[in-house]
GUKOL-864067 format. One record per residue (C-alpha): residue number from 1; chain; x negated, y, z. Coordinates in steps of 0.02 Angstrom, whole numbers, plus 50000, padded with zeros to 5 digits. Last residue first. Layout:
! GUKOL-864067
pos NUM | unit A | east X | north Y | up Z;
...
This chain:
! GUKOL-864067
pos 480 | unit A | east 49816 | north 50124 | up 47929;
pos 479 | unit A | east 49881 | north 50231 | up 48070;
pos 478 | unit A | east 49797 | north 50397 | up 48105;
pos 477 | unit A | east 49665 | north 50435 | up 48237;
pos 476 | unit A | east 49674 | north 50571 | up 48369;
pos 475 | unit A | east 49515 | north 50579 | up 48473;
pos 474 | unit A | east 49492 | north 50627 | up 48654;
pos 473 | unit A | east 49321 | north 50670 | up 48721;
pos 472 | unit A | east 49243 | north 50643 | up 48893;
pos 471 | unit A | east 49135 | north 50497 | up 48839;
pos 470 | unit A | east 49272 | north 50402 | up 48749;
pos 469 | unit A | east 49460 | north 50424 | up 48737;
pos 468 | unit A | east 49589 | north 50364 | up 48611;
pos 467 | unit A | east 49748 | north 50449 | up 48553;
pos 466 | unit A | east 49845 | north 50356 | up 48418;
pos 465 | unit A | east 49915 | north 50464 | up 48280;
pos 464 | unit A | east 50090 | north 50459 | up 48205;
pos 463 | unit A | east 50159 | north 50596 | up 48318;
pos 462 | unit A | east 50049 | north 50579 | up 48471;
pos 461 | unit A | east 50046 | north 50394 | up 48516;
pos 460 | unit A | east 49972 | north 50345 | up 48684;
pos 459 | unit A | east 49813 | north 50317 | up 48781;
pos 458 | unit A | east 49751 | north 50197 | up 48647;
pos 457 | unit A | east 49647 | north 50045 | up 48697;
pos 456 | unit A | east 49466 | north 50050 | up 48643;
pos 455 | unit A | east 49371 | north 49959 | up 48506;
pos 454 | unit A | east 49201 | north 49885 | up 48546;
pos 453 | unit A | east 49235 | north 49705 | up 48495;
pos 452 | unit A | east 49374 | north 49698 | up 48369;
pos 451 | unit A | east 49550 | north 49702 | up 48437;
pos 450 | unit A | east 49648 | north 49540 | up 48441;
pos 449 | unit A | east 49810 | north 49538 | up 48343;
pos 448 | unit A | east 49954 | north 49441 | up 48418;
pos 447 | unit A | east 50116 | north 49416 | up 48322;
pos 446 | unit A | east 50260 | north 49391 | up 48443;
pos 445 | unit A | east 50391 | north 49462 | up 48325;
pos 444 | unit A | east 50412 | north 49612 | up 48440;
pos 443 | unit A | east 50231 | north 49658 | up 48406;
pos 442 | unit A | east 50076 | north 49624 | up 48510;
pos 441 | unit A | east 49909 | north 49716 | up 48509;
pos 440 | unit A | east 49760 | north 49636 | up 48594;
pos 439 | unit A | east 49614 | north 49680 | up 48708;
pos 438 | unit A | east 49529 | north 49521 | up 48768;
pos 437 | unit A | east 49523 | north 49444 | up 48942;
pos 436 | unit A | east 49632 | north 49295 | up 48897;
pos 435 | unit A | east 49765 | north 49415 | up 48833;
pos 434 | unit A | east 49756 | north 49597 | up 48883;
pos 433 | unit A | east 49866 | north 49743 | up 48834;
pos 432 | unit A | east 49932 | north 49846 | up 48691;
pos 431 | unit A | east 50116 | north 49841 | up 48644;
pos 430 | unit A | east 50150 | north 49885 | up 48463;
pos 429 | unit A | east 50290 | north 49971 | up 48366;
pos 428 | unit A | east 50243 | north 50145 | up 48426;
pos 427 | unit A | east 50109 | north 50130 | up 48560;
pos 426 | unit A | east 50177 | north 50038 | up 48712;
pos 425 | unit A | east 50053 | north 50026 | up 48855;
pos 424 | unit A | east 49975 | north 49899 | up 48973;
pos 423 | unit A | east 50050 | north 49729 | up 48936;
pos 422 | unit A | east 49971 | north 49573 | up 49016;
pos 421 | unit A | east 49998 | north 49426 | up 48897;
pos 420 | unit A | east 49974 | north 49255 | up 48977;
pos 419 | unit A | east 50117 | north 49174 | up 48881;
pos 418 | unit A | east 50173 | north 49278 | up 48731;
pos 417 | unit A | east 50363 | north 49283 | up 48730;
pos 416 | unit A | east 50455 | north 49363 | up 48585;
pos 415 | unit A | east 50604 | north 49474 | up 48550;
pos 414 | unit A | east 50700 | north 49550 | up 48407;
pos 413 | unit A | east 50858 | north 49645 | up 48450;
pos 412 | unit A | east 50831 | north 49764 | up 48306;
pos 411 | unit A | east 50838 | north 49927 | up 48405;
pos 410 | unit A | east 50786 | north 49864 | up 48577;
pos 409 | unit A | east 50632 | north 49775 | up 48510;
pos 408 | unit A | east 50584 | north 49660 | up 48652;
pos 407 | unit A | east 50417 | north 49594 | up 48717;
pos 406 | unit A | east 50409 | north 49465 | up 48858;
pos 405 | unit A | east 50240 | north 49405 | up 48927;
pos 404 | unit A | east 50243 | north 49526 | up 49075;
pos 403 | unit A | east 50376 | north 49657 | up 49044;
pos 402 | unit A | east 50384 | north 49739 | up 48876;
pos 401 | unit A | east 50487 | north 49871 | up 48788;
pos 400 | unit A | east 50494 | north 49933 | up 48609;
pos 399 | unit A | east 50609 | north 50072 | up 48551;
pos 398 | unit A | east 50573 | north 50221 | up 48665;
pos 397 | unit A | east 50427 | north 50137 | up 48753;
pos 396 | unit A | east 50419 | north 50045 | up 48918;
pos 395 | unit A | east 50247 | north 49962 | up 48926;
pos 394 | unit A | east 50177 | north 50093 | up 49047;
pos 393 | unit A | east 50294 | north 50069 | up 49196;
pos 392 | unit A | east 50201 | north 49921 | up 49270;
pos 391 | unit A | east 50262 | north 49789 | up 49392;
pos 390 | unit A | east 50128 | north 49655 | up 49394;
pos 389 | unit A | east 50164 | north 49477 | up 49336;
pos 388 | unit A | east 50097 | north 49355 | up 49466;
pos 387 | unit A | east 50215 | north 49217 | up 49407;
pos 386 | unit A | east 50321 | north 49266 | up 49259;
pos 385 | unit A | east 50247 | north 49136 | up 49141;
pos 384 | unit A | east 50291 | north 48997 | up 49264;
pos 383 | unit A | east 50474 | north 49048 | up 49251;
pos 382 | unit A | east 50471 | north 49000 | up 49065;
pos 381 | unit A | east 50555 | north 49146 | up 48979;
pos 380 | unit A | east 50719 | north 49170 | up 48886;
pos 379 | unit A | east 50741 | north 49344 | up 48815;
pos 378 | unit A | east 50861 | north 49488 | up 48842;
pos 377 | unit A | east 50911 | north 49657 | up 48772;
pos 376 | unit A | east 51014 | north 49811 | up 48817;
pos 375 | unit A | east 51134 | north 49719 | up 48932;
pos 374 | unit A | east 51256 | north 49841 | up 49010;
pos 373 | unit A | east 51238 | north 49894 | up 49192;
pos 372 | unit A | east 51319 | north 50065 | up 49165;
pos 371 | unit A | east 51184 | north 50187 | up 49224;
pos 370 | unit A | east 51029 | north 50077 | up 49234;
pos 369 | unit A | east 51057 | north 50002 | up 49062;
pos 368 | unit A | east 51003 | north 49822 | up 49085;
pos 367 | unit A | east 50847 | north 49734 | up 49020;
pos 366 | unit A | east 50868 | north 49546 | up 49038;
pos 365 | unit A | east 50746 | north 49406 | up 49080;
pos 364 | unit A | east 50836 | north 49240 | up 49062;
pos 363 | unit A | east 50750 | north 49099 | up 49157;
pos 362 | unit A | east 50700 | north 48934 | up 49080;
pos 361 | unit A | east 50757 | north 48765 | up 49145;
pos 360 | unit A | east 50893 | north 48722 | up 49020;
pos 359 | unit A | east 51077 | north 48762 | up 49012;
pos 358 | unit A | east 51186 | north 48899 | up 49086;
pos 357 | unit A | east 51029 | north 48999 | up 49113;
pos 356 | unit A | east 50986 | north 49078 | up 49282;
pos 355 | unit A | east 50968 | north 49266 | up 49271;
pos 354 | unit A | east 50818 | north 49378 | up 49306;
pos 353 | unit A | east 50853 | north 49565 | up 49305;
pos 352 | unit A | east 50757 | north 49714 | up 49237;
pos 351 | unit A | east 50839 | north 49882 | up 49271;
pos 350 | unit A | east 50815 | north 50004 | up 49129;
pos 349 | unit A | east 50814 | north 50192 | up 49106;
pos 348 | unit A | east 50632 | north 50211 | up 49158;
pos 347 | unit A | east 50576 | north 50050 | up 49242;
pos 346 | unit A | east 50676 | north 49965 | up 49380;
pos 345 | unit A | east 50613 | north 49800 | up 49451;
pos 344 | unit A | east 50648 | north 49614 | up 49464;
pos 343 | unit A | east 50829 | north 49610 | up 49522;
pos 342 | unit A | east 50850 | north 49427 | up 49567;
pos 341 | unit A | east 50924 | north 49259 | up 49517;
pos 340 | unit A | east 51091 | north 49319 | up 49449;
pos 339 | unit A | east 51207 | north 49172 | up 49416;
pos 338 | unit A | east 51238 | north 49096 | up 49245;
pos 337 | unit A | east 51177 | north 49164 | up 49080;
pos 336 | unit A | east 51218 | north 49106 | up 48903;
pos 335 | unit A | east 51270 | north 49283 | up 48857;
pos 334 | unit A | east 51206 | north 49414 | up 48978;
pos 333 | unit A | east 51304 | north 49453 | up 49138;
pos 332 | unit A | east 51339 | north 49635 | up 49166;
pos 331 | unit A | east 51239 | north 49715 | up 49305;
pos 330 | unit A | east 51340 | north 49807 | up 49436;
pos 329 | unit A | east 51316 | north 49994 | up 49466;
pos 328 | unit A | east 51360 | north 50086 | up 49627;
pos 327 | unit A | east 51368 | north 50276 | up 49629;
pos 326 | unit A | east 51322 | north 50371 | up 49787;
pos 325 | unit A | east 51408 | north 50540 | up 49816;
pos 324 | unit A | east 51272 | north 50624 | up 49920;
pos 323 | unit A | east 51207 | north 50799 | up 49880;
pos 322 | unit A | east 51024 | north 50745 | up 49882;
pos 321 | unit A | east 51061 | north 50605 | up 49758;
pos 320 | unit A | east 51099 | north 50418 | up 49762;
pos 319 | unit A | east 51116 | north 50289 | up 49623;
pos 318 | unit A | east 51156 | north 50115 | up 49686;
pos 317 | unit A | east 51108 | north 49941 | up 49628;
pos 316 | unit A | east 51221 | north 49788 | up 49624;
pos 315 | unit A | east 51163 | north 49620 | up 49687;
pos 314 | unit A | east 51007 | north 49519 | up 49725;
pos 313 | unit A | east 50842 | north 49594 | up 49781;
pos 312 | unit A | east 50919 | north 49760 | up 49830;
pos 311 | unit A | east 50914 | north 49923 | up 49735;
pos 310 | unit A | east 50900 | north 50111 | up 49745;
pos 309 | unit A | east 50898 | north 50227 | up 49593;
pos 308 | unit A | east 50865 | north 50407 | up 49641;
pos 307 | unit A | east 50954 | north 50555 | up 49561;
pos 306 | unit A | east 50870 | north 50727 | up 49560;
pos 305 | unit A | east 50813 | north 50711 | up 49379;
pos 304 | unit A | east 50796 | north 50524 | up 49356;
pos 303 | unit A | east 50700 | north 50454 | up 49504;
pos 302 | unit A | east 50634 | north 50277 | up 49529;
pos 301 | unit A | east 50643 | north 50123 | up 49641;
pos 300 | unit A | east 50707 | north 50172 | up 49814;
pos 299 | unit A | east 50734 | north 50014 | up 49919;
pos 298 | unit A | east 50902 | north 49957 | up 49988;
pos 297 | unit A | east 50939 | north 49872 | up 50155;
pos 296 | unit A | east 51027 | north 50024 | up 50225;
pos 295 | unit A | east 51074 | north 50147 | up 50088;
pos 294 | unit A | east 50939 | north 50276 | up 50048;
pos 293 | unit A | east 50982 | north 50455 | up 50094;
pos 292 | unit A | east 50888 | north 50573 | up 49980;
pos 291 | unit A | east 50781 | north 50711 | up 50054;
pos 290 | unit A | east 50744 | north 50865 | up 49947;
pos 289 | unit A | east 50560 | north 50907 | up 49933;
pos 288 | unit A | east 50519 | north 51089 | up 49899;
pos 287 | unit A | east 50472 | north 51211 | up 49761;
pos 286 | unit A | east 50645 | north 51217 | up 49684;
pos 285 | unit A | east 50663 | north 51029 | up 49669;
pos 284 | unit A | east 50549 | north 50882 | up 49710;
pos 283 | unit A | east 50643 | north 50720 | up 49749;
pos 282 | unit A | east 50628 | north 50632 | up 49916;
pos 281 | unit A | east 50639 | north 50455 | up 49986;
pos 280 | unit A | east 50618 | north 50392 | up 50164;
pos 279 | unit A | east 50584 | north 50233 | up 50263;
pos 278 | unit A | east 50437 | north 50142 | up 50182;
pos 277 | unit A | east 50368 | north 50300 | up 50104;
pos 276 | unit A | east 50432 | north 50403 | up 49959;
pos 275 | unit A | east 50410 | north 50540 | up 49831;
pos 274 | unit A | east 50497 | north 50505 | up 49665;
pos 273 | unit A | east 50444 | north 50611 | up 49517;
pos 272 | unit A | east 50549 | north 50630 | up 49360;
pos 271 | unit A | east 50590 | north 50526 | up 49205;
pos 270 | unit A | east 50570 | north 50364 | up 49301;
pos 269 | unit A | east 50417 | north 50265 | up 49355;
pos 268 | unit A | east 50310 | north 50412 | up 49411;
pos 267 | unit A | east 50284 | north 50379 | up 49596;
pos 266 | unit A | east 50218 | north 50504 | up 49724;
pos 265 | unit A | east 50158 | north 50436 | up 49890;
pos 264 | unit A | east 50208 | north 50474 | up 50069;
pos 263 | unit A | east 50121 | north 50472 | up 50238;
pos 262 | unit A | east 50019 | north 50630 | up 50202;
pos 261 | unit A | east 50175 | north 50731 | up 50167;
pos 260 | unit A | east 50203 | north 50807 | up 49994;
pos 259 | unit A | east 50181 | north 50993 | up 49957;
pos 258 | unit A | east 50270 | north 51059 | up 49802;
pos 257 | unit A | east 50185 | north 51180 | up 49685;
pos 256 | unit A | east 50239 | north 51296 | up 49545;
pos 255 | unit A | east 50139 | north 51328 | up 49388;
pos 254 | unit A | east 50142 | north 51491 | up 49289;
pos 253 | unit A | east 50222 | north 51492 | up 49117;
pos 252 | unit A | east 50239 | north 51388 | up 48961;
pos 251 | unit A | east 50381 | north 51294 | up 48877;
pos 250 | unit A | east 50318 | north 51132 | up 48953;
pos 249 | unit A | east 50346 | north 51213 | up 49123;
pos 248 | unit A | east 50194 | north 51178 | up 49234;
pos 247 | unit A | east 50217 | north 51079 | up 49396;
pos 246 | unit A | east 50084 | north 51050 | up 49529;
pos 245 | unit A | east 50115 | north 50913 | up 49659;
pos 244 | unit A | east 50018 | north 50932 | up 49822;
pos 243 | unit A | east 49949 | north 50820 | up 49960;
pos 242 | unit A | east 49775 | north 50802 | up 49885;
pos 241 | unit A | east 49806 | north 50833 | up 49700;
pos 240 | unit A | east 49944 | north 50776 | up 49581;
pos 239 | unit A | east 49973 | north 50846 | up 49408;
pos 238 | unit A | east 50145 | north 50873 | up 49332;
pos 237 | unit A | east 50189 | north 50932 | up 49158;
pos 236 | unit A | east 50368 | north 50992 | up 49137;
pos 235 | unit A | east 50524 | north 50966 | up 49032;
pos 234 | unit A | east 50672 | north 51057 | up 49107;
pos 233 | unit A | east 50814 | north 51019 | up 49228;
pos 232 | unit A | east 50717 | north 51087 | up 49376;
pos 231 | unit A | east 50581 | north 50960 | up 49345;
pos 230 | unit A | east 50587 | north 50822 | up 49214;
pos 229 | unit A | east 50422 | north 50734 | up 49188;
pos 228 | unit A | east 50270 | north 50728 | up 49074;
pos 227 | unit A | east 50115 | north 50666 | up 49164;
pos 226 | unit A | east 49940 | north 50739 | up 49174;
pos 225 | unit A | east 49812 | north 50601 | up 49207;
pos 224 | unit A | east 49770 | north 50524 | up 49375;
pos 223 | unit A | east 49735 | north 50606 | up 49542;
pos 222 | unit A | east 49667 | north 50782 | up 49520;
pos 221 | unit A | east 49530 | north 50846 | up 49636;
pos 220 | unit A | east 49393 | north 50828 | up 49504;
pos 219 | unit A | east 49490 | north 50946 | up 49391;
pos 218 | unit A | east 49459 | north 51088 | up 49513;
pos 217 | unit A | east 49615 | north 51172 | up 49578;
pos 216 | unit A | east 49734 | north 51309 | up 49518;
pos 215 | unit A | east 49694 | north 51262 | up 49337;
pos 214 | unit A | east 49691 | north 51407 | up 49214;
pos 213 | unit A | east 49822 | north 51392 | up 49078;
pos 212 | unit A | east 49818 | north 51352 | up 48891;
pos 211 | unit A | east 49965 | north 51359 | up 48773;
pos 210 | unit A | east 50042 | north 51279 | up 48619;
pos 209 | unit A | east 49881 | north 51208 | up 48547;
pos 208 | unit A | east 49910 | north 51124 | up 48380;
pos 207 | unit A | east 49874 | north 50937 | up 48377;
pos 206 | unit A | east 50013 | north 50899 | up 48254;
pos 205 | unit A | east 50124 | north 50820 | up 48388;
pos 204 | unit A | east 50107 | north 50975 | up 48497;
pos 203 | unit A | east 49960 | north 51015 | up 48610;
pos 202 | unit A | east 49965 | north 51078 | up 48790;
pos 201 | unit A | east 49805 | north 51131 | up 48877;
pos 200 | unit A | east 49762 | north 51138 | up 49062;
pos 199 | unit A | east 49605 | north 51241 | up 49090;
pos 198 | unit A | east 49453 | north 51191 | up 49193;
pos 197 | unit A | east 49326 | north 51258 | up 49066;
pos 196 | unit A | east 49279 | north 51077 | up 49026;
pos 195 | unit A | east 49456 | north 51049 | up 48958;
pos 194 | unit A | east 49605 | north 50978 | up 49051;
pos 193 | unit A | east 49730 | north 50880 | up 48946;
pos 192 | unit A | east 49912 | north 50879 | up 48895;
pos 191 | unit A | east 49988 | north 50797 | up 48740;
pos 190 | unit A | east 50162 | north 50827 | up 48672;
pos 189 | unit A | east 50280 | north 50753 | up 48541;
pos 188 | unit A | east 50245 | north 50568 | up 48568;
pos 187 | unit A | east 50416 | north 50529 | up 48645;
pos 186 | unit A | east 50331 | north 50456 | up 48799;
pos 185 | unit A | east 50227 | north 50612 | up 48819;
pos 184 | unit A | east 50038 | north 50590 | up 48807;
pos 183 | unit A | east 49924 | north 50626 | up 48955;
pos 182 | unit A | east 49738 | north 50657 | up 48939;
pos 181 | unit A | east 49606 | north 50578 | up 49053;
pos 180 | unit A | east 49473 | north 50660 | up 49162;
pos 179 | unit A | east 49298 | north 50600 | up 49209;
pos 178 | unit A | east 49217 | north 50762 | up 49151;
pos 177 | unit A | east 49340 | north 50892 | up 49084;
pos 176 | unit A | east 49389 | north 50841 | up 48909;
pos 175 | unit A | east 49326 | north 50893 | up 48737;
pos 174 | unit A | east 49452 | north 50887 | up 48597;
pos 173 | unit A | east 49462 | north 50790 | up 48434;
pos 172 | unit A | east 49555 | north 50801 | up 48269;
pos 171 | unit A | east 49604 | north 50691 | up 48122;
pos 170 | unit A | east 49479 | north 50554 | up 48167;
pos 169 | unit A | east 49453 | north 50419 | up 48034;
pos 168 | unit A | east 49433 | north 50244 | up 48104;
pos 167 | unit A | east 49608 | north 50193 | up 48048;
pos 166 | unit A | east 49742 | north 50119 | up 48160;
pos 165 | unit A | east 49836 | north 49953 | up 48146;
pos 164 | unit A | east 49726 | north 49865 | up 48276;
pos 163 | unit A | east 49620 | north 49984 | up 48380;
pos 162 | unit A | east 49478 | north 50068 | up 48285;
pos 161 | unit A | east 49312 | north 49979 | up 48261;
pos 160 | unit A | east 49153 | north 50076 | up 48300;
pos 159 | unit A | east 49062 | north 50222 | up 48221;
pos 158 | unit A | east 49219 | north 50326 | up 48228;
pos 157 | unit A | east 49235 | north 50465 | up 48103;
pos 156 | unit A | east 49243 | north 50652 | up 48115;
pos 155 | unit A | east 49262 | north 50791 | up 47988;
pos 154 | unit A | east 49288 | north 50972 | up 48036;
pos 153 | unit A | east 49216 | north 50951 | up 48210;
pos 152 | unit A | east 49262 | north 51001 | up 48388;
pos 151 | unit A | east 49435 | north 51059 | up 48341;
pos 150 | unit A | east 49558 | north 51193 | up 48396;
pos 149 | unit A | east 49432 | north 51296 | up 48493;
pos 148 | unit A | east 49414 | north 51278 | up 48681;
pos 147 | unit A | east 49225 | north 51282 | up 48676;
pos 146 | unit A | east 49166 | north 51346 | up 48507;
pos 145 | unit A | east 49184 | north 51233 | up 48357;
pos 144 | unit A | east 49044 | north 51127 | up 48286;
pos 143 | unit A | east 49039 | north 51145 | up 48096;
pos 142 | unit A | east 49046 | north 50983 | up 47999;
pos 141 | unit A | east 48932 | north 50845 | up 47938;
pos 140 | unit A | east 48991 | north 50676 | up 48004;
pos 139 | unit A | east 49006 | north 50648 | up 48190;
pos 138 | unit A | east 48965 | north 50472 | up 48251;
pos 137 | unit A | east 49041 | north 50389 | up 48404;
pos 136 | unit A | east 48969 | north 50238 | up 48496;
pos 135 | unit A | east 49074 | north 50129 | up 48612;
pos 134 | unit A | east 49003 | north 50023 | up 48753;
pos 133 | unit A | east 49116 | north 49882 | up 48806;
pos 132 | unit A | east 49303 | north 49864 | up 48826;
pos 131 | unit A | east 49420 | north 49787 | up 48953;
pos 130 | unit A | east 49528 | north 49942 | up 48962;
pos 129 | unit A | east 49525 | north 49936 | up 49150;
pos 128 | unit A | east 49338 | north 49908 | up 49150;
pos 127 | unit A | east 49313 | north 50056 | up 49034;
pos 126 | unit A | east 49395 | north 50166 | up 49166;
pos 125 | unit A | east 49274 | north 50103 | up 49296;
pos 124 | unit A | east 49129 | north 50132 | up 49179;
pos 123 | unit A | east 49183 | north 50312 | up 49156;
pos 122 | unit A | east 49191 | north 50327 | up 49345;
pos 121 | unit A | east 49008 | north 50286 | up 49360;
pos 120 | unit A | east 48894 | north 50155 | up 49436;
pos 119 | unit A | east 48996 | north 49996 | up 49424;
pos 118 | unit A | east 48931 | north 49881 | up 49559;
pos 117 | unit A | east 48779 | north 49771 | up 49585;
pos 116 | unit A | east 48735 | north 49688 | up 49748;
pos 115 | unit A | east 48559 | north 49627 | up 49776;
pos 114 | unit A | east 48552 | north 49453 | up 49844;
pos 113 | unit A | east 48515 | north 49420 | up 50025;
pos 112 | unit A | east 48389 | north 49281 | up 50046;
pos 111 | unit A | east 48448 | north 49120 | up 50129;
pos 110 | unit A | east 48372 | north 49002 | up 50000;
pos 109 | unit A | east 48544 | north 48958 | up 49930;
pos 108 | unit A | east 48575 | north 49145 | up 49908;
pos 107 | unit A | east 48680 | north 49243 | up 50032;
pos 106 | unit A | east 48813 | north 49367 | up 49975;
pos 105 | unit A | east 48846 | north 49523 | up 50075;
pos 104 | unit A | east 49006 | north 49616 | up 50119;
pos 103 | unit A | east 48999 | north 49782 | up 50211;
pos 102 | unit A | east 49137 | north 49786 | up 50343;
pos 101 | unit A | east 49079 | north 49953 | up 50412;
pos 100 | unit A | east 49005 | north 50083 | up 50293;
pos 99 | unit A | east 48835 | north 50052 | up 50212;
pos 98 | unit A | east 48705 | north 50188 | up 50229;
pos 97 | unit A | east 48647 | north 50249 | up 50058;
pos 96 | unit A | east 48482 | north 50173 | up 50006;
pos 95 | unit A | east 48435 | north 50294 | up 49868;
pos 94 | unit A | east 48572 | north 50377 | up 49767;
pos 93 | unit A | east 48551 | north 50311 | up 49591;
pos 92 | unit A | east 48708 | north 50391 | up 49524;
pos 91 | unit A | east 48801 | north 50532 | up 49614;
pos 90 | unit A | east 48987 | north 50504 | up 49588;
pos 89 | unit A | east 49105 | north 50653 | up 49603;
pos 88 | unit A | east 49228 | north 50612 | up 49743;
pos 87 | unit A | east 49388 | north 50512 | up 49729;
pos 86 | unit A | east 49346 | north 50466 | up 49551;
pos 85 | unit A | east 49472 | north 50370 | up 49448;
pos 84 | unit A | east 49563 | north 50203 | up 49436;
pos 83 | unit A | east 49740 | north 50203 | up 49363;
pos 82 | unit A | east 49853 | north 50051 | up 49385;
pos 81 | unit A | east 50018 | north 50137 | up 49421;
pos 80 | unit A | east 50000 | north 50115 | up 49610;
pos 79 | unit A | east 49836 | north 50216 | up 49611;
pos 78 | unit A | east 49659 | north 50152 | up 49636;
pos 77 | unit A | east 49543 | north 50291 | up 49699;
pos 76 | unit A | east 49355 | north 50284 | up 49680;
pos 75 | unit A | east 49208 | north 50325 | up 49796;
pos 74 | unit A | east 49036 | north 50272 | up 49738;
pos 73 | unit A | east 48895 | north 50184 | up 49829;
pos 72 | unit A | east 48708 | north 50186 | up 49845;
pos 71 | unit A | east 48553 | north 50112 | up 49765;
pos 70 | unit A | east 48578 | north 49929 | up 49812;
pos 69 | unit A | east 48756 | north 49934 | up 49748;
pos 68 | unit A | east 48922 | north 50006 | up 49806;
pos 67 | unit A | east 49106 | north 50024 | up 49766;
pos 66 | unit A | east 49210 | north 50096 | up 49907;
pos 65 | unit A | east 49388 | north 50104 | up 49840;
pos 64 | unit A | east 49522 | north 50213 | up 49920;
pos 63 | unit A | east 49697 | north 50145 | up 49889;
pos 62 | unit A | east 49839 | north 50251 | up 49821;
pos 61 | unit A | east 50018 | north 50217 | up 49880;
pos 60 | unit A | east 50163 | north 50100 | up 49839;
pos 59 | unit A | east 50109 | north 49957 | up 49952;
pos 58 | unit A | east 50117 | north 49825 | up 49814;
pos 57 | unit A | east 50056 | north 49943 | up 49677;
pos 56 | unit A | east 49904 | north 49993 | up 49780;
pos 55 | unit A | east 49868 | north 49808 | up 49814;
pos 54 | unit A | east 49875 | north 49772 | up 49628;
pos 53 | unit A | east 49763 | north 49921 | up 49593;
pos 52 | unit A | east 49631 | north 49854 | up 49713;
pos 51 | unit A | east 49642 | north 49674 | up 49654;
pos 50 | unit A | east 49638 | north 49731 | up 49473;
pos 49 | unit A | east 49477 | north 49825 | up 49512;
pos 48 | unit A | east 49392 | north 49662 | up 49559;
pos 47 | unit A | east 49459 | north 49571 | up 49405;
pos 46 | unit A | east 49397 | north 49712 | up 49294;
pos 45 | unit A | east 49226 | north 49702 | up 49370;
pos 44 | unit A | east 49214 | north 49514 | up 49347;
pos 43 | unit A | east 49282 | north 49518 | up 49170;
pos 42 | unit A | east 49158 | north 49653 | up 49117;
pos 41 | unit A | east 49013 | north 49560 | up 49196;
pos 40 | unit A | east 49053 | north 49405 | up 49092;
pos 39 | unit A | east 49128 | north 49236 | up 49132;
pos 38 | unit A | east 49218 | north 49313 | up 49278;
pos 37 | unit A | east 49246 | north 49277 | up 49461;
pos 36 | unit A | east 49352 | north 49345 | up 49603;
pos 35 | unit A | east 49331 | north 49325 | up 49791;
pos 34 | unit A | east 49459 | north 49390 | up 49914;
pos 33 | unit A | east 49446 | north 49449 | up 50094;
pos 32 | unit A | east 49592 | north 49524 | up 50190;
pos 31 | unit A | east 49542 | north 49634 | up 50338;
pos 30 | unit A | east 49629 | north 49789 | up 50269;
pos 29 | unit A | east 49558 | north 49758 | up 50096;
pos 28 | unit A | east 49393 | north 49666 | up 50070;
pos 27 | unit A | east 49343 | north 49622 | up 49892;
pos 26 | unit A | east 49202 | north 49504 | up 49846;
pos 25 | unit A | east 49136 | north 49489 | up 49670;
pos 24 | unit A | east 49074 | north 49348 | up 49559;
pos 23 | unit A | east 48985 | north 49326 | up 49392;
pos 22 | unit A | east 48885 | north 49487 | up 49401;
pos 21 | unit A | east 48722 | north 49390 | up 49426;
pos 20 | unit A | east 48675 | north 49511 | up 49564;
pos 19 | unit A | east 48838 | north 49485 | up 49654;
pos 18 | unit A | east 48972 | north 49619 | up 49649;
pos 17 | unit A | east 49033 | north 49718 | up 49798;
pos 16 | unit A | east 49204 | north 49797 | up 49820;
pos 15 | unit A | east 49268 | north 49874 | up 49982;
pos 14 | unit A | east 49452 | north 49920 | up 49972;
pos 13 | unit A | east 49514 | north 50055 | up 50090;
pos 12 | unit A | east 49688 | north 50086 | up 50156;
pos 11 | unit A | east 49733 | north 50269 | up 50180;
pos 10 | unit A | east 49726 | north 50330 | up 50359;
pos 9 | unit A | east 49646 | north 50499 | up 50330;
pos 8 | unit A | east 49521 | north 50571 | up 50452;
pos 7 | unit A | east 49414 | north 50646 | up 50316;
pos 6 | unit A | east 49508 | north 50656 | up 50149;
pos 5 | unit A | east 49472 | north 50514 | up 50030;
pos 4 | unit A | east 49647 | north 50459 | up 49980;
pos 3 | unit A | east 49708 | north 50637 | up 49963;
pos 2 | unit A | east 49574 | north 50666 | up 49835;
pos 1 | unit A | east 49429 | north 50782 | up 49863;
């Protein structure tokens, strides 16, 4: 059971119901009611889940989601980084489950209660986030490997379109634990996943297994995918369960655990884990949480090793650590920029700042080096295009970065603005996300390529191969 669904817990709960025509949905969170609509069932469901994940991001902790229909209901967890997964194993077609308090109902014009339809499985919830439909896979002739073997088929092909710029040929595939997702390192040199035998596996960039380890908990108790972080000065894989962080050294070895208080949440925006609540911040080290003193009026943003970046809305930011010695960093003014408007967010090694232009009515969105304040790249954006942009850590790659509609190539200096673009993940030289409800890939030149119907968004880039997931399998597909 996830931390967000433990009996007696005080986590906020989102109740989601969808009308029988699947064109509208009602969401109730902490007494706040919101109605969303969509032209298609997929859009409606995605919009409803976006409300839950958006609220989780705003409060900085997971939100329990009660999603129900006429046959029963399912428990999901929406995390601050936009992931939706099972809180408890779903049981489809459960007959007439009792409705919890605050059940929402929709009345027809004739006064009859309409049946409420909701996503009936965690796999569907994940598909909602990707904005995709049903995907069919076809295995060509080849010998089926034994469980846990290096490949599940000698030759594999996709029987549906591949994501833009990737081929439909599958170089290798692996079977996943039910309802789980793999994690790909930001540098693309490692991939971690849990197999059906409840083992954590580490693959290198060529898909070769480096090691396999028994899980200390059931895969259904894990929140989110495995993540690659720094722990104890070394590369590690971290997995979060109910109130515990589990760390495996990337070099191999037994895991270590760190307990986290019920009133805190773990955030994975920097290179290591930040544990925080509204008043306190901690970094995991040596099997325990080390407290970090946050300056008054500042908010903890991310952790790099044992250092925590804290910031205010307008002004310099400060690095603090468990041993004290805070370091203040001032942002350098970009060319053609006037006064600082606000510190937007901190993502990985960057602090994103809005600056007023010397001329014109646009705003300058600049990526600053978080350690010295230097300008790494900037782009002029219409302020209207930044409204309601969600803070996400996914679109920050090693060479290409994105925030809202802005995409920047930090190596060449190229940049573009694509109004309405919602970036999800950087995969090599492309940023994948949503534009007008469709899956698209955007380059630093602003070129937009819409994915064909039925293709899925990559989970990351392993070497030169995109990793895609469908029906509890991961597939590595090469570029075109």
